[in-house]
N, C-alpha and C positions, 0 to 999 in steps of 0.2 A: 762555217767560217765566218759570215758576217751576221752579226746579232743587232736589232735596232729595237729599242725600248722607248715607249712614250715620247717619240720625237716629234717636237714643236717647233714651228718657225712662225714668228708673228712679224708684220711690218706695221708702220703708224695706221695705215689704211685697211690693212687685210691680214688675215691669218689663214695662209693656204695649207698649212700642216699643223694639226691640233693635236691628233695622238696617232703616230703611226708606229706600229710594233710588227716585226718580221723577223724571219730567221732564213738566211740565204746559205744553203749548203755549195761545197764544194762541187763545181761542174754543172749547177743549176744555169739555165739559159732563162731568163725571167723578162717577159715582156708586160711594161707597164703601160696599161691604156687607161683612158676615161676622157671625159671632156674638157675642152679648153678651160684653163683657170682653176683645175683642181690641184695644182701643185706637183705635178709629175716632175717638171725640170727641176723646180726647187727641190724636190725629194732627192734627185741625183746629185745635185750640187751641194746638197747638205751631207751626203754620205762621204764625199771626199774633202769635207769642209772649205769648199769654195764659198759657201755660205755658212756662218755660224749659227746653229742651230740656238734657239732661244730657250729650251728645256730638251730634257731627255738625254739618252745614253747610247752611243755606238761602239760596239766591239769587233775588233778582227781577230779571230781566235781569242785567245785570252786577254787582249790587250784592248783598254777602253781608249779610242782615240779621241772622245770628247772630254777627256782630263786635259785641265790646262797646262799639265806639264808634260803632256806628248810632243814629240816632235814632227810637227806638221808635215815638213819637208818629206821626212821619211814615210810617213802615212800616204802621202799623194802619190809616192814613187810605186804603192803596192796596188794602185787604183789608177788605172788609165782613163782619161776623159776623151770622147769624140763628141765634138760641138757642131750643130747643125750649120753654123756660119764657117766652119773649117778652121777658122782661125790659123791659117798658114803664114810664115814671113814673108812677105812679098819681096824682098831683096835677096832672098835665098833661093837656090834649086831646090827641087823636090828632095833630093839626097842630103844635102847640107840641113833642110828642115829637119830629117829623121834622125841625122848624126848628133845634132845640137844637144838633146838631152842626155843620152849615154855619156858623151863627152864631158859635159858639164857637171851631171850629178851623180853619174856611176864612175867617173873615174877611169872611162874607157879610152884607149889609144884612138888616134884617128883613123889608124887602119882597121882596129878591131870594129870600131862603130861604123866604118865604110862597108865592111865585108857584111855585116849584119843588116844594116841599111838595104844594100843590095838583095840580101836573100829576101828581106821583107817585101821589097819593090816587086821581086818576081813572084811572090806569094799573090800579090794583089793585082798582077797583071801589067807591071807599069815599068819593067825594067828599063824599057827603050826611053822613057821619059825621065830618067835620072837626072840629066843636066837642064831640064827645062825649068823656068821660073813658073809659079802660081798662074801668072796672068797669061800663059802660053796653053794651060791646062783646062779642059772642060770641067763644069761643076763636079760630074761624077769622078773624073779623076783626081781632083782636088781632094774630095772626101776619102778616095781610097789612099792617098797620100796620108791624109789625116789619121787613117785607122794604123796605117802602118808606123806613123810616128809614134802613136799611142802603144802599139806592141813593141817597140824599140826598147823601151822601159822595162820590159817583161813584167808587167803588172799580173798580181794575182787576180785582179778583178778588171774587167773592162765596162766602162759606163757610156753608152752610147745616147745622146739626147738628140731624139727626133732625125737621125742620120740622113734621111732622105728627103726631108720637108722641104728644103731649099733648092731641091734638083728639078730640072725639066723633066717630065714625065717618062722621056726617051732615055734618061740616064739613071732611072731608078733602080733597074733591074741589075746592072753591073755594081753597084755597091751592095744591093742585096745578096747578090751571089757571093761575095766576099765574106758577110756576115754570116752566111749559111754554112759556109766552110769553117768558119771559127767555132760556130755552134758545134759542127760536128768532131772538133779537135777536143774537146773538154774543156775550153776555157770559161770560166765563171762570167757570165754577163747580164747586165740589166740594160734593157733597152726600151727606150721612150719611143711610141710609136703610134701613128694613127693608121697604119696600113693593117688592117684586121687578117687580111689572107696570109700576109707575111708574118704576122704575129703567130697566127695559129700553126704554120708550117714549121717554124724554127724553134719555138720555145718548149720548154719541159713545165714551166708554170706560168701562170697569169695573174697580174695585180691589177684589179679594177679599181682606181681611185676615184672617191667622191666624198662629200661630207667631211673633210680633212683628215683623211686617212686612207688605209686600205679597206676599201668597203666591202669587197669580196675578192676570194682569191682562192685558186684550184687549178687544175690542170687544163690545158687548152680543151679538152672535151666536155669537162665541167662547166666551164666559162662560156664557151660558144655554142654549145649544144643544149646545155639543161642548167642555166643560170638560176641561183635560188633566191635572189633578191631583186626586186622591182626595177630599180636603176639600172642595174648590170643588165637586164632583159631588155630595157628598152634601149640601151647604148647598143649593144651587140647586134639587136636586130634593125637598128636603125630607126627606131619608131619616133613618128610626129606624134605629140600628145598635146590635147586639150583637156584641161581639169574645170569642172564647173561644180559650184556650190548651190543646192537648193535648201535656203534657211527657213523655209516657211510657206504657208499656202499662199502667200502674197508676193512671192518672189517674181521679179521683173522677166516674164516670159520672153517677151518680145527683143530685149536685150541681149538675153542667153541664145535665142535663136539667132540672132545677128551675128554672135561670137562664133556660132557654128558654121555659119555662111562663110564666114571669113577664114575659118580654120580650113574648111574645104576647099576654098580657092588658093589660100597659100600652099596647101599640100597638093594640088593639083590632083584633087580626087575627082574621077569623071562626074559629068553632070548629073546623070542617072542614079548613080552611087550616092551622090551628095544628097539628092533629092530624097532617098530613102533613109539616109541618116537622119535629115530633118523630120521626116514622118515619123521615125521610130521614137525620136526624143518627144516629139509632140504627143503622141499616143501614151507614151509611159507617164509622161508628166502629169497632162492635162486630165487623163481619163482613168488611165489603170492604177496610177500610184496615189496621187493627192487626194482624191476623194476617198480612198479607203484608209488614209492615215489620220490619227486624231491630231498630231502636232508633227507634220510631215518635215523630216529633215533628208538630205540624200547628197550623195557626191556622185557626179557622173564622169566617167573618164572615156575620151574617144581616142582610139590609137589608129595609126594607119602606117604602113612599113613604105620605105622609098620606092619599092619595086613591084608592090602589090597595089591592085587596084581595090580589093576589099577592106573594111573597117570593121574593127572590134569597138563595141560600146560596153562598158562595164557600168552598171547601177547598184550602188550601196544605199540601203535606207534603213530608216530606224523602224521601231515597232515590234510587235510580236511577230512570230514566224508566219511569213505571208508571202506566199508564191503567186505573184499577180498575173502568171500565166494560166492559172486555175481559177475559174469563175470570174466574175466581174464581166465588163461589157463585151459582149460577144462580137460586136463588130469592131471595136477597138482590138481585140485580140486577133481577129482575122485581118487587120490592117497592118498590125505589128508583124504576124505571122509571113505576110506577104513581102516584109523588106527584109527579112534574115533566112539564112542557110542553117544555122545552127543557134539554139538557144538553150541556156542551161541555168537552171536555179539550185543556189546553195546558202546554207547557214551556217555561219560562225557566231556562237554565241560569247566568245572572249573578244569579238569587235564591238565598238561603240555601234557601229551601224550594221547590225549582225546579218541582215538580208542582204544577197546579193543576186544579180541577174546578169548574165553574160550574153551579149547578143553579136554575132558574125553578120554583118551587112553583107548581103550578096553585091559582088561587082556588077558593073553595067552589063548588061546581056547574060546574068546568070539566071 
């Protein structure tokens, strides 16, 4: 139904969308996830042309809606939009907010618009609030009215831009319940959300956005259980990451050790686990790695998850095939072994730093 090719959106100071390509089929429920600032909301606003794309093409069925000759009003009627800030008219009651679009844009009679509006209010559980004004409704109720208003235009596609982000946590569930019911009804939807459990529960596909486009896409099982790309893996597993570059034998060891200490503190890594991380870094760089490489270069990545007390350290380094866990300084190896519960060496001759050592630093008390 919806096809996007090489979509780009540039502003004077930033280009959030560089090259977005996707096909969205009838009945797809797609969660759009990713870090803040990666263009998720801009993507939705470009789809219904609230933001004019800088370049690229968008088709609904066989009609190119980015064609300058396209009727924008008709296009927008095919795509309903639900904003995080509700955007209800404060001087109108809930039912009047819902009736306005069908009467003005679809030419429906007042009675037709009222009957359909009440049906939709019953669908979202708010029929008794029909004559209430927005300032008499809770945040969750306002958002449910906003969803009913979007549905009143009978759109082919429903776009929801972080529909629960402006809500008190106690109100999130009521809006999510409405969206779950819509997902079961077969309505095509794209939902920008930071609620990962919610995204996983309702969607048929996931778009992870980063680097100016759809960085990775797949089923919920693929994205949340077995992501193939590094940034996706870090995001869905809520990993806090520190990256360090060792550019030669005379790198600033003390400064790098200080960065590790700051990282452990910010990440609230338990004290004994943090000590093991620092010790592993020291033994690897100063004893096991640098003395055995002619012109040492290495990349060190430290990762920790929000809800875990353990830490992963990955070291990539140059030179010929060299497993530093074999041979070398026996005392340093013994110290390194005492800091970890898993240690794995691998070789990738296609990488500029083909040697890799990955360590799982034991949690405190492990």
